[in-house]
Structures are given as structure tokens and as C-alpha cells.
C-alpha positions, 0 to 999 in steps of 0.5 A, spaced: 499 502 537 498 497 532 500 502 527 506 504 531 508 496 531 507 495 524 511 501 522 516 500 526 517 493 524 517 495 517 522 501 518 527 496 522 526 491 516 528 496 511 534 498 515 537 491 517 537 488 510 542 492 507 547 490 513 546 483 511 545 483 504 550 483 498 550 490 495 553 488 489 550 491 482 545 486 479 547 488 472 552 493 469 547 495 463 540 496 465 535 497 460 529 502 462 523 502 458 521 495 461 514 493 464 514 489 470 508 485 475 508 485 482 503 481 486 502 481 494 498 480 500 498 486 506 494 489 511 490 495 512 489 499 518 483 503 518 483 509 523 479 508 529 473 511 527 472 509 520 466 505 518 470 498 517 475 495 521 482 492 519 483 487 515 487 483 510 488 484 502 491 482 496 494 487 491 497 487 484 501 492 481 503 493 473 509 498 473 513 501 468 521 503 469 521 510 466 529 511 468 534 509 473 530 513 478 523 513 476 518 508 475 510 509 475 505 503 477 498 502 476 495 498 482 489 494 484 488 492 492 482 488 494 480 486 501 474 481 500 472 481 507 472 487 512 467 487 518 463 493 520 466 498 526 461 498 531 460 500 538 455 498 543 451 495 537 451 502 533 455 503 527 461 508 527 459 511 520 451 511 520 449 511 527 445 505 529 443 503 522 449 499 520 451 495 514 454 488 516 460 486 512 463 489 506 469 489 501 474 494 498 477 495 492 482 500 490 485 503 484 491 507 484 496 510 480 503 511 483 510 514 482 516 511 485 523 514 486 528 509 487 535 511 490 539 505 488 536 502 482 542 498 480 544 495 487 541 489 490 537 493 495 533 498 492 529 503 497 524 507 494 519 513 496 512 513 493 506 518 492 499 517 488 492 518 487 486 513 487 479 511 488 476 507 493 470 503 492 466 499 498 461 494 497 456 497 501 455 505 503 459 506 509 460 513 509 453 515 508 453 519 502 457 514 497 460 507 496 466 511 493 472 516 495 478 519 492 484 517 496 491 520 496 497 516 499 505 516 500 510 512 503 516 508 502 519 501 501 524 497 498 526 491 493 531 486 494 533 484 487 534 476 487 536 476 480 535 481 473 528 478 473 526 476 480 525 481 486 522 481 493 518 487 495 516 490 502 512 497 503 508 501 507 503 507 505 499 512 509 492 513 505 488 519 506 481 517 505 478 524 502 471 523 504 472 523 511 480 525 511 482 519 516 489 516 515 489 509 514 496 505 513 497 499 509 503 494 509 505 489 504 
């Protein structure tokens, strides 16, 4: 239910902002080939039988504007305190041998397709691949896992130099093929 609620709120926000936002172009001539940095905070919602429960994270993205419609980003996600997912005192990931709490660090490379880069309201779709590293072995084999993710979001350009950003993504953890959702 949490995933549906968070996703529904993100979609409503994306649909409502163009109605209340001024759609005037940010600038007439946009120079591409520029770098940008995007810090953020978010929430990760793990699938029900994952070894950890939902939690907050911080993120930082370094992006490069390739063209009017395309950009590429390298990002790091850090969730400093994730609690073990237990049921009746037993760990979901390792039976009755648990691991207490842990942290998560993820590294991603994403491509973004922008629909209206030269407008104040800039919706986009994104897809990428990454590596998840847990502080403790939660999967029973290793503390690292490849991840695939896809999603969308929007930027609202306040000026040529400053923007607000919101996005949501579905991540698939390749060690157990569970879908996890992030929103930041």
C-alpha cells in the first residue's frame, strides 16, 4: 500500500505542476555540454521479503547535458541506517541467523530523456544500471549486487542556474529479482 500511495502522490505532483507553473522558456539559446550537480533526500521502499526494511537515504548526482533531449548522470545513494526485516525473531534473508542493522550504498549510471528541456517544467524518463553494496551480508552470498532501474520525474527550472527536482524509480535487485521503489 505504501508503494501505491507514494507513487500516486508523485504522479499527482507531476500532473499538477504544469497547471500552476509558468510555462515560459527559461532561455532562448541553451548551451549543451554543461555539467550539473543535484543533491537530494529520499525514501527507499523494499519489497516485503527483502532482508531490510524501508528507510531514508541521501543522494548526489553528477550529470552532463549531452543534447536538448538527452543527459547522462552518475549518482551515489547512501542509506545510513536500515533495519533488519524480521518475523518472529527470524531474519527474512538468513532464517534464524540475523545481521541486526546495516547501511546501503548504491552507485548508478543513468540516461535521462527530457521531453521539454527548454521549458520551466521539464519532465523526463530515465533508465540505468548500478551496484548496491550493503554494510553486512543480507543475501546469504555476498554484500554486493547488480541493480537495474527505470523511472521518471521532472525538474522545475527556477532560473538558468537553479532547479527543483522530484523523481521516482523502480529498482530490480539482481540477487533476488525483487522490485524496490525509490522516491526523492
